Each structure stands twice: as structure tokens, then as C-alpha cells.
mmCIF file as Biopython writes it, N, C-alpha, C and O atoms, coordinates in Angstrom:
data_model
#
loop_
_atom_site.group_PDB
_atom_site.id
_atom_site.type_symbol
_atom_site.label_atom_id
_atom_site.label_alt_id
_atom_site.label_comp_id
_atom_site.label_asym_id
_atom_site.label_entity_id
_atom_site.label_seq_id
_atom_site.pdbx_PDB_ins_code
_atom_site.Cartn_x
_atom_site.Cartn_y
_atom_site.Cartn_z
_atom_site.occupancy
_atom_site.B_iso_or_equiv
_atom_site.auth_seq_id
_atom_site.auth_asym_id
_atom_site.pdbx_PDB_model_num
ATOM 1   N N  . MET A ? 1  ? 136.415 132.445 90.276  1.0 0.0 1  A 1 
ATOM 2   C CA . MET A ? 1  ? 135.469 132.227 91.290  1.0 0.0 1  A 1 
ATOM 3   C C  . MET A ? 1  ? 134.467 131.657 91.059  1.0 0.0 1  A 1 
ATOM 4   O O  . MET A ? 1  ? 133.694 132.325 90.372  1.0 0.0 1  A 1 
ATOM 5   N N  . ALA A ? 2  ? 134.001 130.350 91.430  1.0 0.0 2  A 1 
ATOM 6   C CA . ALA A ? 2  ? 132.635 129.888 91.255  1.0 0.0 2  A 1 
ATOM 7   C C  . ALA A ? 2  ? 131.695 130.278 92.203  1.0 0.0 2  A 1 
ATOM 8   O O  . ALA A ? 2  ? 131.834 130.244 93.425  1.0 0.0 2  A 1 
ATOM 9   N N  . ALA A ? 3  ? 130.575 130.709 91.461  1.0 0.0 3  A 1 
ATOM 10  C CA . ALA A ? 3  ? 129.459 131.115 92.474  1.0 0.0 3  A 1 
ATOM 11  C C  . ALA A ? 3  ? 128.591 129.846 92.750  1.0 0.0 3  A 1 
ATOM 12  O O  . ALA A ? 3  ? 128.403 128.932 91.947  1.0 0.0 3  A 1 
ATOM 13  N N  . THR A ? 4  ? 128.021 129.954 94.206  1.0 0.0 4  A 1 
ATOM 14  C CA . THR A ? 4  ? 127.243 128.924 94.748  1.0 0.0 4  A 1 
ATOM 15  C C  . THR A ? 4  ? 125.817 129.516 94.674  1.0 0.0 4  A 1 
ATOM 16  O O  . THR A ? 4  ? 125.605 130.726 94.760  1.0 0.0 4  A 1 
ATOM 17  N N  . CYS A ? 5  ? 124.901 128.629 94.516  1.0 0.0 5  A 1 
ATOM 18  C CA . CYS A ? 5  ? 123.496 128.881 94.442  1.0 0.0 5  A 1 
ATOM 19  C C  . CYS A ? 5  ? 122.982 128.239 95.649  1.0 0.0 5  A 1 
ATOM 20  O O  . CYS A ? 5  ? 123.051 127.016 95.769  1.0 0.0 5  A 1 
ATOM 21  N N  . MET A ? 6  ? 122.450 129.015 96.590  1.0 0.0 6  A 1 
ATOM 22  C CA . MET A ? 6  ? 121.762 128.509 97.759  1.0 0.0 6  A 1 
ATOM 23  C C  . MET A ? 6  ? 120.276 128.529 97.521  1.0 0.0 6  A 1 
ATOM 24  O O  . MET A ? 6  ? 119.786 129.323 96.719  1.0 0.0 6  A 1 
ATOM 25  N N  . MET A ? 7  ? 119.469 127.573 98.282  1.0 0.0 7  A 1 
ATOM 26  C CA . MET A ? 7  ? 118.078 127.741 98.211  1.0 0.0 7  A 1 
ATOM 27  C C  . MET A ? 7  ? 117.352 128.890 98.156  1.0 0.0 7  A 1 
ATOM 28  O O  . MET A ? 7  ? 116.431 129.129 97.375  1.0 0.0 7  A 1 
ATOM 29  N N  . SER A ? 8  ? 117.880 129.738 99.178  1.0 0.0 8  A 1 
ATOM 30  C CA . SER A ? 8  ? 117.413 131.050 99.600  1.0 0.0 8  A 1 
ATOM 31  C C  . SER A ? 8  ? 117.741 131.978 98.304  1.0 0.0 8  A 1 
ATOM 32  O O  . SER A ? 8  ? 117.119 133.033 98.181  1.0 0.0 8  A 1 
ATOM 33  N N  . ASP A ? 9  ? 118.621 131.632 97.426  1.0 0.0 9  A 1 
ATOM 34  C CA . ASP A ? 9  ? 118.761 132.208 96.206  1.0 0.0 9  A 1 
ATOM 35  C C  . ASP A ? 9  ? 117.868 132.157 95.038  1.0 0.0 9  A 1 
ATOM 36  O O  . ASP A ? 9  ? 117.826 132.957 94.104  1.0 0.0 9  A 1 
ATOM 37  N N  . GLU A ? 10 ? 117.030 130.903 95.260  1.0 0.0 10 A 1 
ATOM 38  C CA . GLU A ? 10 ? 116.095 130.550 94.060  1.0 0.0 10 A 1 
ATOM 39  C C  . GLU A ? 10 ? 115.228 131.604 93.778  1.0 0.0 10 A 1 
ATOM 40  O O  . GLU A ? 10 ? 114.754 132.267 94.701  1.0 0.0 10 A 1 
ATOM 41  N N  . TRP A ? 11 ? 114.902 131.890 92.337  1.0 0.0 11 A 1 
ATOM 42  C CA . TRP A ? 11 ? 114.073 132.852 91.849  1.0 0.0 11 A 1 
ATOM 43  C C  . TRP A ? 11 ? 112.781 131.889 91.898  1.0 0.0 11 A 1 
ATOM 44  O O  . TRP A ? 11 ? 112.806 130.666 91.755  1.0 0.0 11 A 1 
ATOM 45  N N  . THR A ? 12 ? 111.569 132.748 92.147  1.0 0.0 12 A 1 
ATOM 46  C CA . THR A ? 12 ? 110.302 132.308 92.282  1.0 0.0 12 A 1 
ATOM 47  C C  . THR A ? 12 ? 109.460 133.240 91.115  1.0 0.0 12 A 1 
ATOM 48  O O  . THR A ? 12 ? 109.574 134.462 91.212  1.0 0.0 12 A 1 
ATOM 49  N N  . LEU A ? 13 ? 108.789 132.791 90.239  1.0 0.0 13 A 1 
ATOM 50  C CA . LEU A ? 13 ? 107.898 133.367 89.301  1.0 0.0 13 A 1 
ATOM 51  C C  . LEU A ? 13 ? 106.453 133.210 89.550  1.0 0.0 13 A 1 
ATOM 52  O O  . LEU A ? 13 ? 105.816 132.159 89.478  1.0 0.0 13 A 1 
ATOM 53  N N  . ILE A ? 14 ? 106.033 134.331 89.837  1.0 0.0 14 A 1 
ATOM 54  C CA . ILE A ? 14 ? 104.614 134.260 90.633  1.0 0.0 14 A 1 
ATOM 55  C C  . ILE A ? 14 ? 103.559 135.011 89.475  1.0 0.0 14 A 1 
ATOM 56  O O  . ILE A ? 14 ? 103.643 136.199 89.165  1.0 0.0 14 A 1 
ATOM 57  N N  . TYR A ? 15 ? 102.647 134.128 88.967  1.0 0.0 15 A 1 
ATOM 58  C CA . TYR A ? 15 ? 101.885 134.615 87.867  1.0 0.0 15 A 1 
ATOM 59  C C  . TYR A ? 15 ? 100.397 134.032 87.989  1.0 0.0 15 A 1 
ATOM 60  O O  . TYR A ? 15 ? 100.252 132.975 88.603  1.0 0.0 15 A 1 
ATOM 61  N N  . TYR A ? 16 ? 99.300  134.669 87.439  1.0 0.0 16 A 1 
ATOM 62  C CA . TYR A ? 16 ? 98.047  134.246 87.322  1.0 0.0 16 A 1 
ATOM 63  C C  . TYR A ? 16 ? 98.022  133.252 86.302  1.0 0.0 16 A 1 
ATOM 64  O O  . TYR A ? 16 ? 98.211  133.605 85.138  1.0 0.0 16 A 1 
ATOM 65  N N  . GLY A ? 17 ? 97.768  131.781 86.647  1.0 0.0 17 A 1 
ATOM 66  C CA . GLY A ? 17 ? 97.810  130.807 85.416  1.0 0.0 17 A 1 
ATOM 67  C C  . GLY A ? 17 ? 96.611  131.119 84.383  1.0 0.0 17 A 1 
ATOM 68  O O  . GLY A ? 17 ? 96.748  130.858 83.188  1.0 0.0 17 A 1 
ATOM 69  N N  . GLY A ? 18 ? 95.608  131.603 84.821  1.0 0.0 18 A 1 
ATOM 70  C CA . GLY A ? 18 ? 94.513  131.910 84.048  1.0 0.0 18 A 1 
ATOM 71  C C  . GLY A ? 18 ? 94.684  132.900 82.569  1.0 0.0 18 A 1 
ATOM 72  O O  . GLY A ? 18 ? 93.926  132.956 81.602  1.0 0.0 18 A 1 
ATOM 73  N N  . MET A ? 19 ? 95.874  133.571 82.804  1.0 0.0 19 A 1 
ATOM 74  C CA . MET A ? 19 ? 96.245  134.428 81.708  1.0 0.0 19 A 1 
ATOM 75  C C  . MET A ? 19 ? 97.471  133.974 80.875  1.0 0.0 19 A 1 
ATOM 76  O O  . MET A ? 19 ? 98.612  134.404 81.046  1.0 0.0 19 A 1 
ATOM 77  N N  . VAL A ? 20 ? 97.111  133.076 79.977  1.0 0.0 20 A 1 
ATOM 78  C CA . VAL A ? 20 ? 97.945  132.331 79.352  1.0 0.0 20 A 1 
ATOM 79  C C  . VAL A ? 20 ? 98.893  133.175 78.492  1.0 0.0 20 A 1 
ATOM 80  O O  . VAL A ? 20 ? 98.448  133.898 77.600  1.0 0.0 20 A 1 
ATOM 81  N N  . GLY A ? 21 ? 100.299 133.075 78.785  1.0 0.0 21 A 1 
ATOM 82  C CA . GLY A ? 21 ? 101.419 133.677 77.901  1.0 0.0 21 A 1 
ATOM 83  C C  . GLY A ? 21 ? 101.946 134.787 78.584  1.0 0.0 21 A 1 
ATOM 84  O O  . GLY A ? 21 ? 103.038 135.233 78.233  1.0 0.0 21 A 1 
ATOM 85  N N  . ARG A ? 22 ? 101.193 135.395 79.696  1.0 0.0 22 A 1 
ATOM 86  C CA . ARG A ? 22 ? 101.622 136.522 80.247  1.0 0.0 22 A 1 
ATOM 87  C C  . ARG A ? 22 ? 103.056 136.402 80.968  1.0 0.0 22 A 1 
ATOM 88  O O  . ARG A ? 22 ? 103.807 137.374 80.885  1.0 0.0 22 A 1 
ATOM 89  N N  . ALA A ? 23 ? 103.397 135.464 81.545  1.0 0.0 23 A 1 
ATOM 90  C CA . ALA A ? 23 ? 104.578 135.142 82.107  1.0 0.0 23 A 1 
ATOM 91  C C  . ALA A ? 23 ? 105.771 134.446 81.151  1.0 0.0 23 A 1 
ATOM 92  O O  . ALA A ? 23 ? 106.927 134.221 81.507  1.0 0.0 23 A 1 
ATOM 93  N N  . GLU A ? 24 ? 105.233 134.196 79.971  1.0 0.0 24 A 1 
ATOM 94  C CA . GLU A ? 24 ? 106.193 133.368 79.020  1.0 0.0 24 A 1 
ATOM 95  C C  . GLU A ? 24 ? 107.645 134.083 78.886  1.0 0.0 24 A 1 
ATOM 96  O O  . GLU A ? 24 ? 108.693 133.443 78.971  1.0 0.0 24 A 1 
ATOM 97  N N  . PHE A ? 25 ? 107.582 135.577 78.652  1.0 0.0 25 A 1 
ATOM 98  C CA . PHE A ? 25 ? 108.699 136.107 78.393  1.0 0.0 25 A 1 
ATOM 99  C C  . PHE A ? 25 ? 109.886 135.936 79.706  1.0 0.0 25 A 1 
ATOM 100 O O  . PHE A ? 25 ? 111.093 135.976 79.472  1.0 0.0 25 A 1 
ATOM 101 N N  . LEU A ? 26 ? 109.386 135.766 80.934  1.0 0.0 26 A 1 
ATOM 102 C CA . LEU A ? 26 ? 110.136 135.602 81.879  1.0 0.0 26 A 1 
ATOM 103 C C  . LEU A ? 26 ? 110.895 134.238 81.969  1.0 0.0 26 A 1 
ATOM 104 O O  . LEU A ? 26 ? 112.100 134.058 82.147  1.0 0.0 26 A 1 
ATOM 105 N N  . ARG A ? 27 ? 109.785 133.221 81.786  1.0 0.0 27 A 1 
ATOM 106 C CA . ARG A ? 27 ? 110.321 131.727 81.680  1.0 0.0 27 A 1 
ATOM 107 C C  . ARG A ? 27 ? 111.434 131.663 80.544  1.0 0.0 27 A 1 
ATOM 108 O O  . ARG A ? 27 ? 112.404 130.932 80.744  1.0 0.0 27 A 1 
ATOM 109 N N  . LEU A ? 28 ? 111.347 132.373 79.388  1.0 0.0 28 A 1 
ATOM 110 C CA . LEU A ? 28 ? 112.263 132.292 78.528  1.0 0.0 28 A 1 
ATOM 111 C C  . LEU A ? 28 ? 113.625 132.791 78.808  1.0 0.0 28 A 1 
ATOM 112 O O  . LEU A ? 28 ? 114.650 132.178 78.510  1.0 0.0 28 A 1 
ATOM 113 N N  . ILE A ? 29 ? 113.572 134.082 79.473  1.0 0.0 29 A 1 
ATOM 114 C CA . ILE A ? 29 ? 114.770 134.584 80.127  1.0 0.0 29 A 1 
ATOM 115 C C  . ILE A ? 29 ? 115.409 133.830 81.119  1.0 0.0 29 A 1 
ATOM 116 O O  . ILE A ? 29 ? 116.639 133.780 81.154  1.0 0.0 29 A 1 
ATOM 117 N N  . PHE A ? 30 ? 114.607 133.156 82.043  1.0 0.0 30 A 1 
ATOM 118 C CA . PHE A ? 30 ? 115.283 132.148 82.975  1.0 0.0 30 A 1 
ATOM 119 C C  . PHE A ? 30 ? 115.793 130.848 82.302  1.0 0.0 30 A 1 
ATOM 120 O O  . PHE A ? 30 ? 116.825 130.316 82.710  1.0 0.0 30 A 1 
ATOM 121 N N  . GLU A ? 31 ? 115.093 130.346 81.296  1.0 0.0 31 A 1 
ATOM 122 C CA . GLU A ? 31 ? 115.554 129.031 80.532  1.0 0.0 31 A 1 
ATOM 123 C C  . GLU A ? 31 ? 116.915 129.383 79.776  1.0 0.0 31 A 1 
ATOM 124 O O  . GLU A ? 31 ? 117.854 128.587 79.761  1.0 0.0 31 A 1 
ATOM 125 N N  . GLU A ? 32 ? 116.958 130.592 79.170  1.0 0.0 32 A 1 
ATOM 126 C CA . GLU A ? 32 ? 117.966 130.963 78.126  1.0 0.0 32 A 1 
ATOM 127 C C  . GLU A ? 32 ? 119.147 131.038 78.980  1.0 0.0 32 A 1 
ATOM 128 O O  . GLU A ? 32 ? 120.168 130.532 78.515  1.0 0.0 32 A 1 
ATOM 129 N N  . ALA A ? 33 ? 119.216 131.614 80.236  1.0 0.0 33 A 1 
ATOM 130 C CA . ALA A ? 33 ? 120.220 132.000 81.157  1.0 0.0 33 A 1 
ATOM 131 C C  . ALA A ? 33 ? 120.757 130.552 81.996  1.0 0.0 33 A 1 
ATOM 132 O O  . ALA A ? 33 ? 121.887 130.420 82.466  1.0 0.0 33 A 1 
ATOM 133 N N  . GLY A ? 34 ? 119.786 129.642 82.047  1.0 0.0 34 A 1 
ATOM 134 C CA . GLY A ? 34 ? 120.126 128.584 82.891  1.0 0.0 34 A 1 
ATOM 135 C C  . GLY A ? 34 ? 119.859 128.742 84.238  1.0 0.0 34 A 1 
ATOM 136 O O  . GLY A ? 34 ? 120.557 128.153 85.063  1.0 0.0 34 A 1 
ATOM 137 N N  . VAL A ? 35 ? 118.753 129.607 84.644  1.0 0.0 35 A 1 
ATOM 138 C CA . VAL A ? 35 ? 118.754 129.946 85.946  1.0 0.0 35 A 1 
ATOM 139 C C  . VAL A ? 35 ? 117.585 129.013 86.668  1.0 0.0 35 A 1 
ATOM 140 O O  . VAL A ? 35 ? 116.487 128.887 86.124  1.0 0.0 35 A 1 
ATOM 141 N N  . PRO A ? 36 ? 117.861 128.440 87.790  1.0 0.0 36 A 1 
ATOM 142 C CA . PRO A ? 36 ? 116.643 127.656 88.277  1.0 0.0 36 A 1 
ATOM 143 C C  . PRO A ? 36 ? 115.649 128.537 88.834  1.0 0.0 36 A 1 
ATOM 144 O O  . PRO A ? 36 ? 116.037 129.539 89.434  1.0 0.0 36 A 1 
ATOM 145 N N  . TYR A ? 37 ? 114.374 128.289 88.711  1.0 0.0 37 A 1 
ATOM 146 C CA . TYR A ? 37 ? 113.444 128.783 89.143  1.0 0.0 37 A 1 
ATOM 147 C C  . TYR A ? 37 ? 112.049 127.928 89.477  1.0 0.0 37 A 1 
ATOM 148 O O  . TYR A ? 37 ? 111.904 126.827 88.947  1.0 0.0 37 A 1 
ATOM 149 N N  . LYS A ? 38 ? 111.181 128.384 90.235  1.0 0.0 38 A 1 
ATOM 150 C CA . LYS A ? 38 ? 110.083 127.749 90.572  1.0 0.0 38 A 1 
ATOM 151 C C  . LYS A ? 38 ? 108.647 128.556 90.322  1.0 0.0 38 A 1 
ATOM 152 O O  . LYS A ? 38 ? 108.654 129.773 90.509  1.0 0.0 38 A 1 
ATOM 153 N N  . GLU A ? 39 ? 107.597 128.000 89.965  1.0 0.0 39 A 1 
ATOM 154 C CA . GLU A ? 39 ? 106.638 128.830 89.667  1.0 0.0 39 A 1 
ATOM 155 C C  . GLU A ? 39 ? 105.307 128.749 90.766  1.0 0.0 39 A 1 
ATOM 156 O O  . GLU A ? 39 ? 104.977 127.718 91.353  1.0 0.0 39 A 1 
ATOM 157 N N  . ILE A ? 40 ? 104.813 129.720 90.863  1.0 0.0 40 A 1 
ATOM 158 C CA . ILE A ? 40 ? 103.537 129.721 91.822  1.0 0.0 40 A 1 
ATOM 159 C C  . ILE A ? 40 ? 102.445 130.410 90.767  1.0 0.0 40 A 1 
ATOM 160 O O  . ILE A ? 40 ? 102.551 131.545 90.301  1.0 0.0 40 A 1 
ATOM 161 N N  . GLY A ? 41 ? 101.440 129.524 90.515  1.0 0.0 41 A 1 
ATOM 162 C CA . GLY A ? 41 ? 100.206 130.145 89.758  1.0 0.0 41 A 1 
ATOM 163 C C  . GLY A ? 41 ? 98.968  129.918 90.580  1.0 0.0 41 A 1 
ATOM 164 O O  . GLY A ? 41 ? 97.934  129.699 89.949  1.0 0.0 41 A 1 
ATOM 165 N N  . ASP A ? 42 ? 98.914  129.936 91.934  1.0 0.0 42 A 1 
ATOM 166 C CA . ASP A ? 42 ? 97.684  129.621 92.592  1.0 0.0 42 A 1 
ATOM 167 C C  . ASP A ? 42 ? 97.161  130.813 93.089  1.0 0.0 42 A 1 
ATOM 168 O O  . ASP A ? 42 ? 97.724  131.476 93.960  1.0 0.0 42 A 1 
ATOM 169 N N  . ILE A ? 43 ? 96.043  131.123 92.535  1.0 0.0 43 A 1 
ATOM 170 C CA . ILE A ? 43 ? 95.318  132.528 92.699  1.0 0.0 43 A 1 
ATOM 171 C C  . ILE A ? 43 ? 95.065  132.838 94.029  1.0 0.0 43 A 1 
ATOM 172 O O  . ILE A ? 43 ? 95.068  134.046 94.270  1.0 0.0 43 A 1 
ATOM 173 N N  . ASP A ? 44 ? 94.830  132.034 95.029  1.0 0.0 44 A 1 
ATOM 174 C CA . ASP A ? 44 ? 94.597  132.394 96.425  1.0 0.0 44 A 1 
ATOM 175 C C  . ASP A ? 44 ? 96.013  132.984 96.928  1.0 0.0 44 A 1 
ATOM 176 O O  . ASP A ? 44 ? 96.053  134.009 97.610  1.0 0.0 44 A 1 
ATOM 177 N N  . VAL A ? 45 ? 97.034  132.361 96.596  1.0 0.0 45 A 1 
ATOM 178 C CA . VAL A ? 45 ? 98.655  132.798 96.988  1.0 0.0 45 A 1 
ATOM 179 C C  . VAL A ? 45 ? 98.575  134.243 96.243  1.0 0.0 45 A 1 
ATOM 180 O O  . VAL A ? 45 ? 98.901  135.199 96.947  1.0 0.0 45 A 1 
ATOM 181 N N  . ILE A ? 46 ? 98.266  134.460 95.193  1.0 0.0 46 A 1 
ATOM 182 C CA . ILE A ? 46 ? 98.502  135.586 94.518  1.0 0.0 46 A 1 
ATOM 183 C C  . ILE A ? 46 ? 97.685  136.769 95.065  1.0 0.0 46 A 1 
ATOM 184 O O  . ILE A ? 46 ? 98.252  137.843 95.265  1.0 0.0 46 A 1 
ATOM 185 N N  . LYS A ? 47 ? 96.136  136.581 95.360  1.0 0.0 47 A 1 
ATOM 186 C CA . LYS A ? 47 ? 95.472  137.652 96.046  1.0 0.0 47 A 1 
ATOM 187 C C  . LYS A ? 47 ? 96.130  138.031 97.411  1.0 0.0 47 A 1 
ATOM 188 O O  . LYS A ? 47 ? 96.222  139.196 97.797  1.0 0.0 47 A 1 
ATOM 189 N N  . HIS A ? 48 ? 96.570  136.965 98.094  1.0 0.0 48 A 1 
ATOM 190 C CA . HIS A ? 48 ? 97.007  137.303 99.732  1.0 0.0 48 A 1 
ATOM 191 C C  . HIS A ? 48 ? 98.583  138.003 99.738  1.0 0.0 48 A 1 
ATOM 192 O O  . HIS A ? 48 ? 99.017  138.833 100.537 1.0 0.0 48 A 1 
ATOM 193 N N  . ASP A ? 49 ? 99.212  137.440 98.683  1.0 0.0 49 A 1 
ATOM 194 C CA . ASP A ? 49 ? 100.683 137.838 98.959  1.0 0.0 49 A 1 
ATOM 195 C C  . ASP A ? 49 ? 100.987 138.879 98.007  1.0 0.0 49 A 1 
ATOM 196 O O  . ASP A ? 49 ? 101.843 139.686 98.369  1.0 0.0 49 A 1 
ATOM 197 N N  . VAL A ? 50 ? 100.413 139.050 96.741  1.0 0.0 50 A 1 
ATOM 198 C CA . VAL A ? 50 ? 100.798 139.943 95.770  1.0 0.0 50 A 1 
ATOM 199 C C  . VAL A ? 50 ? 99.785  141.207 95.809  1.0 0.0 50 A 1 
ATOM 200 O O  . VAL A ? 50 ? 100.082 142.337 96.197  1.0 0.0 50 A 1 
ATOM 201 N N  . ILE A ? 51 ? 98.708  140.840 95.394  1.0 0.0 51 A 1 
ATOM 202 C CA . ILE A ? 51 ? 97.556  141.902 95.318  1.0 0.0 51 A 1 
ATOM 203 C C  . ILE A ? 51 ? 97.110  142.675 96.481  1.0 0.0 51 A 1 
ATOM 204 O O  . ILE A ? 51 ? 96.693  143.831 96.403  1.0 0.0 51 A 1 
ATOM 205 N N  . GLU A ? 52 ? 97.224  141.920 97.685  1.0 0.0 52 A 1 
ATOM 206 C CA . GLU A ? 52 ? 96.906  142.603 99.029  1.0 0.0 52 A 1 
ATOM 207 C C  . GLU A ? 52 ? 97.958  143.079 99.699  1.0 0.0 52 A 1 
ATOM 208 O O  . GLU A ? 52 ? 97.848  143.995 100.514 1.0 0.0 52 A 1 
ATOM 209 N N  . GLY A ? 53 ? 99.318  142.369 99.351  1.0 0.0 53 A 1 
ATOM 210 C CA . GLY A ? 53 ? 100.469 142.801 99.971  1.0 0.0 53 A 1 
ATOM 211 C C  . GLY A ? 53 ? 100.664 142.296 101.444 1.0 0.0 53 A 1 
ATOM 212 O O  . GLY A ? 53 ? 101.292 142.930 102.292 1.0 0.0 53 A 1 
ATOM 213 N N  . LYS A ? 54 ? 100.049 141.065 101.659 1.0 0.0 54 A 1 
ATOM 214 C CA . LYS A ? 54 ? 100.094 140.661 103.079 1.0 0.0 54 A 1 
ATOM 215 C C  . LYS A ? 54 ? 101.086 139.545 103.240 1.0 0.0 54 A 1 
ATOM 216 O O  . LYS A ? 54 ? 101.240 138.920 104.290 1.0 0.0 54 A 1 
ATOM 217 N N  . GLY A ? 55 ? 101.764 139.333 102.097 1.0 0.0 55 A 1 
ATOM 218 C CA . GLY A ? 55 ? 103.015 138.371 102.234 1.0 0.0 55 A 1 
ATOM 219 C C  . GLY A ? 55 ? 104.277 139.008 102.183 1.0 0.0 55 A 1 
ATOM 220 O O  . GLY A ? 55 ? 104.342 140.131 102.682 1.0 0.0 55 A 1 
ATOM 221 N N  . ASP A ? 56 ? 105.299 138.513 101.676 1.0 0.0 56 A 1 
ATOM 222 C CA . ASP A ? 56 ? 106.565 139.367 101.962 1.0 0.0 56 A 1 
ATOM 223 C C  . ASP A ? 56 ? 106.947 139.920 100.647 1.0 0.0 56 A 1 
ATOM 224 O O  . ASP A ? 56 ? 108.114 140.087 100.293 1.0 0.0 56 A 1 
ATOM 225 N N  . LEU A ? 57 ? 105.787 140.226 99.866  1.0 0.0 57 A 1 
ATOM 226 C CA . LEU A ? 57 ? 105.979 141.114 98.585  1.0 0.0 57 A 1 
ATOM 227 C C  . LEU A ? 57 ? 105.501 142.579 98.623  1.0 0.0 57 A 1 
ATOM 228 O O  . LEU A ? 57 ? 104.603 142.884 99.407  1.0 0.0 57 A 1 
ATOM 229 N N  . TYR A ? 58 ? 105.928 143.283 98.003  1.0 0.0 58 A 1 
ATOM 230 C CA . TYR A ? 58 ? 105.347 144.669 97.898  1.0 0.0 58 A 1 
ATOM 231 C C  . TYR A ? 58 ? 103.986 144.542 96.966  1.0 0.0 58 A 1 
ATOM 232 O O  . TYR A ? 58 ? 103.979 144.062 95.832  1.0 0.0 58 A 1 
ATOM 233 N N  . PRO A ? 59 ? 102.879 145.049 97.640  1.0 0.0 59 A 1 
ATOM 234 C CA . PRO A ? 59 ? 101.658 145.024 96.774  1.0 0.0 59 A 1 
ATOM 235 C C  . PRO A ? 59 ? 101.997 145.226 95.236  1.0 0.0 59 A 1 
ATOM 236 O O  . PRO A ? 59 ? 102.758 146.148 94.945  1.0 0.0 59 A 1 
ATOM 237 N N  . HIS A ? 60 ? 101.516 144.479 94.309  1.0 0.0 60 A 1 
ATOM 238 C CA . HIS A ? 60 ? 101.372 144.447 92.942  1.0 0.0 60 A 1 
ATOM 239 C C  . HIS A ? 60 ? 100.131 143.987 92.271  1.0 0.0 60 A 1 
ATOM 240 O O  . HIS A ? 60 ? 99.633  142.878 92.466  1.0 0.0 60 A 1 
ATOM 241 N N  . PHE A ? 61 ? 99.668  144.869 91.490  1.0 0.0 61 A 1 
ATOM 242 C CA . PHE A ? 61 ? 98.307  144.830 90.775  1.0 0.0 61 A 1 
ATOM 243 C C  . PHE A ? 61 ? 98.313  143.466 89.817  1.0 0.0 61 A 1 
ATOM 244 O O  . PHE A ? 61 ? 97.555  142.512 89.991  1.0 0.0 61 A 1 
ATOM 245 N N  . ALA A ? 62 ? 99.258  143.561 88.836  1.0 0.0 62 A 1 
ATOM 246 C CA . ALA A ? 62 ? 99.089  142.641 87.779  1.0 0.0 62 A 1 
ATOM 247 C C  . ALA A ? 62 ? 100.309 141.682 87.481  1.0 0.0 62 A 1 
ATOM 248 O O  . ALA A ? 62 ? 101.121 141.918 86.586  1.0 0.0 62 A 1 
ATOM 249 N N  . PRO A ? 63 ? 100.367 140.558 88.327  1.0 0.0 63 A 1 
ATOM 250 C CA . PRO A ? 63 ? 101.586 139.703 88.076  1.0 0.0 63 A 1 
ATOM 251 C C  . PRO A ? 63 ? 101.632 139.226 86.643  1.0 0.0 63 A 1 
ATOM 252 O O  . PRO A ? 63 ? 100.569 139.249 86.023  1.0 0.0 63 A 1 
ATOM 253 N N  . PRO A ? 64 ? 102.622 138.838 86.092  1.0 0.0 64 A 1 
ATOM 254 C CA . PRO A ? 64 ? 103.740 138.148 86.623  1.0 0.0 64 A 1 
ATOM 255 C C  . PRO A ? 64 ? 104.727 139.139 87.438  1.0 0.0 64 A 1 
ATOM 256 O O  . PRO A ? 64 ? 104.968 140.306 87.132  1.0 0.0 64 A 1 
ATOM 257 N N  . VAL A ? 65 ? 105.241 138.424 88.534  1.0 0.0 65 A 1 
ATOM 258 C CA . VAL A ? 65 ? 106.203 139.147 89.561  1.0 0.0 65 A 1 
ATOM 259 C C  . VAL A ? 65 ? 107.183 138.123 89.681  1.0 0.0 65 A 1 
ATOM 260 O O  . VAL A ? 65 ? 106.932 136.918 89.682  1.0 0.0 65 A 1 
ATOM 261 N N  . ILE A ? 66 ? 108.495 138.727 89.798  1.0 0.0 66 A 1 
ATOM 262 C CA . ILE A ? 66 ? 109.574 137.795 90.065  1.0 0.0 66 A 1 
ATOM 263 C C  . ILE A ? 66 ? 110.009 137.915 91.391  1.0 0.0 66 A 1 
ATOM 264 O O  . ILE A ? 66 ? 109.845 139.033 91.879  1.0 0.0 66 A 1 
ATOM 265 N N  . LYS A ? 67 ? 110.496 137.097 92.072  1.0 0.0 67 A 1 
ATOM 266 C CA . LYS A ? 67 ? 111.010 137.190 93.528  1.0 0.0 67 A 1 
ATOM 267 C C  . LYS A ? 67 ? 112.368 136.354 93.793  1.0 0.0 67 A 1 
ATOM 268 O O  . LYS A ? 67 ? 112.450 135.230 93.298  1.0 0.0 67 A 1 
ATOM 269 N N  . LYS A ? 68 ? 113.420 136.865 94.550  1.0 0.0 68 A 1 
ATOM 270 C CA . LYS A ? 68 ? 114.508 136.227 94.726  1.0 0.0 68 A 1 
ATOM 271 C C  . LYS A ? 68 ? 114.705 135.925 96.170  1.0 0.0 68 A 1 
ATOM 272 O O  . LYS A ? 68 ? 114.592 136.873 96.947  1.0 0.0 68 A 1 
ATOM 273 N N  . GLY A ? 69 ? 114.990 134.721 96.656  1.0 0.0 69 A 1 
ATOM 274 C CA . GLY A ? 69 ? 115.052 134.594 98.211  1.0 0.0 69 A 1 
ATOM 275 C C  . GLY A ? 69 ? 113.630 134.181 98.861  1.0 0.0 69 A 1 
ATOM 276 O O  . GLY A ? 69 ? 113.526 134.044 100.080 1.0 0.0 69 A 1 
#
């Protein structure tokens, strides 16, 4: 049975772009597994959605964070 990947099933990698290399291990995992993902590195999004917990993510102090859907 073939699995279908819907847009809501896409992985998102959220990280602070100012910390070089911090999300590299997650990128390598996604790339090696052939998993499509998008990256968000905007500090304003991170502050609002991740650190302050005002988006759809559980509050998290130190990105990188991954999210599916």
C-alpha cells in the first residue's frame, strides 16, 4: 500500500537562523530519509509562536523545533 503525502502532513523545521548549525542534524535526517520539509527561520515568528506559545506550538525555549501539519 503506497502512502500519500498531503500538504497538511508536511514537516516544518523552525529554528533561529542566527545560530548556525543548530538545526543541521534535523536537516540531515530529513534529507537522508527523503522527507519533504519547509524551514522557518524568522525570529518574529519564533518569538510569537514558539517561545511565547501564542501559535499552535507548545511553548519551547530553544529552537530548533519540528512540527508536522
